[in-house]
C-alpha positions, 0 to 999 in steps of 0.5 A: 844079311840073310839074302833073299833070292828075290834080292837083285841089286843092279846099281846103274845111276853111278854109271852116269858119272860126276856131272849127274850126282855127287857122293855124300855121307849120311848124317850120324843120327843120335837115335834110330827108332824104327817106326814103320817098315813096309813089309809088302814093298820089302818083299817085292825087292827081296829085303823082307828077310832083314831083322829090325836090327839089320833094317836100322843098319841099312835104313837108319845108318845107311850102310851099303846094301850088298852088291849095291851102290858103294856110297849114296849119290845126291842128284844134280838138277835144276827146276822151276819152282812156282814157275821161277827158274832155280839153278841152285837146287838138287838133292838137298836132304836126300840121296839115291841109296840103292838100285835093285830089280823088282821081283816078278817084273824085273823093273829097276827101282830106286831106294831114295831118302828124305831127311838123310842129312846135308848135301852140297845142295842143302843151301841153308837147310839142315837136311833133315825131315820132321817126324810129322812130315814122314808120317804124312808121307807114309799116309799119302803113299798108302792112300794113293796106292789104294786109289790106283795112283802111280806113286812111290812107296814109303819103305821105311820111317825111322825116328832120329832123335833130333829136335828141329826148328821149323817156321811152319809148325810148333818147334822144336819138333821131332825128326826122322829119316824116310826111305822111299821105293820108286821107279826112278828119281830122274826128274824133268829138272835133271834135263833142265840143269844140262840145258842151262849149261848148254850141255847137249852131250849130257842131255843125250847121255841122259836120254840114252840112260833113260831109254835103256833102263826105263823105256827099252821098247824105244831102243830102236827109235829113229829119234830117241829124244822125241820118242822118250818125250812122247812116252813121258808125256803119256805117263804124265797125262795118266798120272794127273788124270788119276790124281784128279779121280782120286781128289788129290792135290799134290801142292808143289808141282815144280819141275823138280817134283816130276820124274820120267816114269810117271810116278807121284813122289815127294809129298809135302803140303798135299791134301785130299779134297774134302769136296769137289772144289777146283780152287782148292789148294794144298800149300798155304804159300800157294797164294795165287792158286797156281797148283790148285786142284783144278789147275793141276792138268795145266801145271803138268802141261807147263812142266812138260813144255819145260822138259821139251825145251831142254830136249830141243838141244838134242832133237828138232822142235817139231816132233816135240810140239806135235806131242805137246799138241796131243796132251789135251786129248791124252788127258781127257782120255786118261781122265775118263779111264781113271774115273771109270776105274774108280767107279769100277766100270767097264769102258764103253765108247769115248763119247759115252765115257766122257758124258758119264765123267762130266755127269759125275763131276756135276753130281760131286759139285751138287753134293758139296760138303754134305757128300764129300769126295770119297763117299761118292765113289764108295757109294756108287762103286759098281754103278747101278748094281750099288744103287740100293746100297747108295740110296739106303746109305747115309747119303741116300737123300742127296742122290735125288737131285737133278745132277744125280738123276742125270748121273744115275741115268748115264750109269744104266748101260755100264757093267761092273768090272770084277763085280766080286769086289763088292763082296769085300767087307769094306763095302758093308761099311757105311763110310769109306776110308778117307785121308782128310787134313783133320784126320791126319792132324788127329793121328799126329796129335796122338803121336806127339802127345805124352803117350807117344801113341802110334796105335791110331796111325797103325790102325789107319794104315790097316784100314787103308790096306783093307780099302786097297784090297777091296778096290783091288787096283793094280799099280801100273 
């Protein structure tokens, strides 16, 4: 392997021991066809020098990376799934494969998998991932990153040559293994598992591990569990606020799908909103709308309460409750910041910002299907400086309504942040880049068809990347 100077292996998870993960073997796949490699993410961890052959060895066959974990580790965790506690889960089709430092920031990052084979937690599953599921996750992470949402990065997608049977899509269907790059795979459910077994000692060990590696600024806190919880809650409030501004519905907000570092990950039945609809659901099996778009802030709060409950084994309840009581204010503030960031505007005062955000949501509701979600932010990026562009565009006639009059008037005192961004060719288009359900289905149809055509998928990723550069969001 041609090692780049930016490659800095730093395996840490195995230090936790056998109560936190089991060593496992990756599946032996009949084929390993490289379908996607994230060059920008690879460069961030010094792996861009790999040839395609070497890439497949590491991310299709999972040979250990130099100086890294000697064997993959399947994490042990529990979780509430649709608010029903499940003690029989864990990494059922994935594992932590490697840990390494990010060039420039020094952040510890994980390379984790999805579809890499059975583990002790697979139950009756085959441990595999459909190729369509992998394609959808690559698209989700690219779009979310472009929209400024803290997210795992799809690092690699390799088709594996197996025919999978699934109940919720035409079968047999093609298979794949995905590798994701994420800040951490430690979940709320990791703490829940040890609380379930009444192991305060293991919860304390996990707190120390998390503080040392992910929140070192809390190292001198008098009450580390309470301080860690407060930091995790702040990031969770920011994450869900950014989902809301992005018009994103995760779909499966279980406690095992939320991690300590406030990144979104593990994309199954997600959707991006076609229009402003608080009752919009992503998962066909979410019959009660528990994780609908408008209920996501409350779902995250519920999950935080479960994490707090686990932490009461190692700290008093009072500081945790005090932190939970601040969630609503944190979320409102984070939502205002996220919406202004999406509009490219410089914040002013809390009251003005909230009023503008409320006016924006009302305008989105009035525009409905004719407006959609993403075009609103595209047309009004920069505030009133984009008014001529918005009024001359394909949705100009919509912007004369009462809700839009109020929204436009509230834009008046706001200045654009980094106005040079409007010079990007992206903003000379009449339509923004979107990632709606039907569009994903069309991309998959080209791949699943007789021509095995990956061209539309690759072109879509290129357009999303152009949008990312135009929006110029920085990942936190």
